C-alpha positions, 0 to 999 in steps of 0.5 A: 270658188265654192259649191254647194246648195242646202242649209249644209252648205251654209254653215261652211259657205259662212265660216269661210266668209267670216273668216275672211277667204277669199270667194271669188264664185259659188257654184250651186244648183239651178233655182227650184221650184217649191211649195203650193204655188210652185214658185222658184226659190233659190239656193240658200248659198246663192242668196248669201253670196249674193249678199257679199255681191259674189257670183253665182253660177248656176249651171246645169251642167258643170262644163258649161263654166269650164271657161269661166273657171280657167278664166280664174287660174287653178282657184282652190274648190271646196264642196259642201253638199252640192248635190251633184256628181263633179266630174274629173276634167272639172276637178282637175282646174283646180289646185290641189282639185277640189276638198270636199266636206263629207259627214262620215268616218271615211271609208264607212258611208260613202254616198248621198245619206251618211247622217241617217245611216247612222242614226239608224244603224244605231251607231255610237259614233260618227263625225267628219271628214275633210278629203280630197274629192274624186270623181267615184263616190267620196272615194278620194284621200283624206285629210282630217277627220274628227269624231262625234260621238252619239247620243242616241237621241238625234234626230236627223235635223239635229245631228245635220246641224252638228255635223255641219258646225263641225265640218265648218271649223275643221275646214277652217283649221286644215285649209291653210296647211291643205293650200300650202302643200304641208298636210297631205292626204291619205289614201282610204282603205276601199276593202272598208267601204260602206255606202249610203243610199238616196231616199225617196218619199216611199223609203218613209213607210214604216213597216212594223212587221219587218223591224225591232222597236229599238229600230223603229225608233231609231227609223223616226228620228233618221228620216225627219224632215224628210223623208218623214215616217208615214204609216197608216193608223186604223186607216188614217194617214199620219206622219211620226215625229216622235215616239219611244220604245214600250214593252206594253202598248199604253195608247190605242196608237201604240204600234206592235214590232216583230220583237213584240214591243212596240213603238209608243208615238208620242208626237204625230202630224195627223191627216189635217198637217195638223201636229198633235200628241198620240193622246189628242190624235187618238181622241179626235181620230180613233174614237167615235 
């Protein structure tokens, strides 16, 4: 059985199916409303599962499908970015529990935003852990992990895509040994655990007086897509999509940070919703 919802999950489910693993059902979140028309949109994994004629379950609460899981005997559970906490009673219905793909080198960066946090903190490396799910927040023992070096240029969407692929391949490598019991997980050192937080739209506002220019540049890369990096320029609310660090202000859009250096904006989304260069924005919005 596969638990997942978004694009990160889709990579793992695709890998399982293409490798010939029998997926008996997919558990995902209920359809959500999106766009200006607020139409119901199915999760990506639901669309893929339907193409393979795999039953899809979308419970509001997981105990609702306990009888369905029980009817399968003791299935193997695989989880990737499902988006809901799995209660221990549900985990106990699987053998050997539920196997989770987590995009960090546990116990570092437990929680919902390890990819964003690794970029924002300027880390030299991150990685993926294949772990045994527990009721605690990413606290279960780890079967296998793989490091991934960071270039310090990655954006959030790019690193999501990369680690989704790393995680899917690592899962395929470890899954047979996990199932037959020859690969046993190692407990995490809880004393070294760090936690990430769920981001909201408000977390996208850049406050340059509180960060260095280097931190601001990482902020832009870490928040690309969601929650986006927002700032007001001469009264115009814009979204910064690309920027670099400079020791001087080349354009009026250069933002002075607390270390005396500037975040030089390369590209923004203007109030009109149009993506443009900082120079075009300055000519169109800042000059009278």
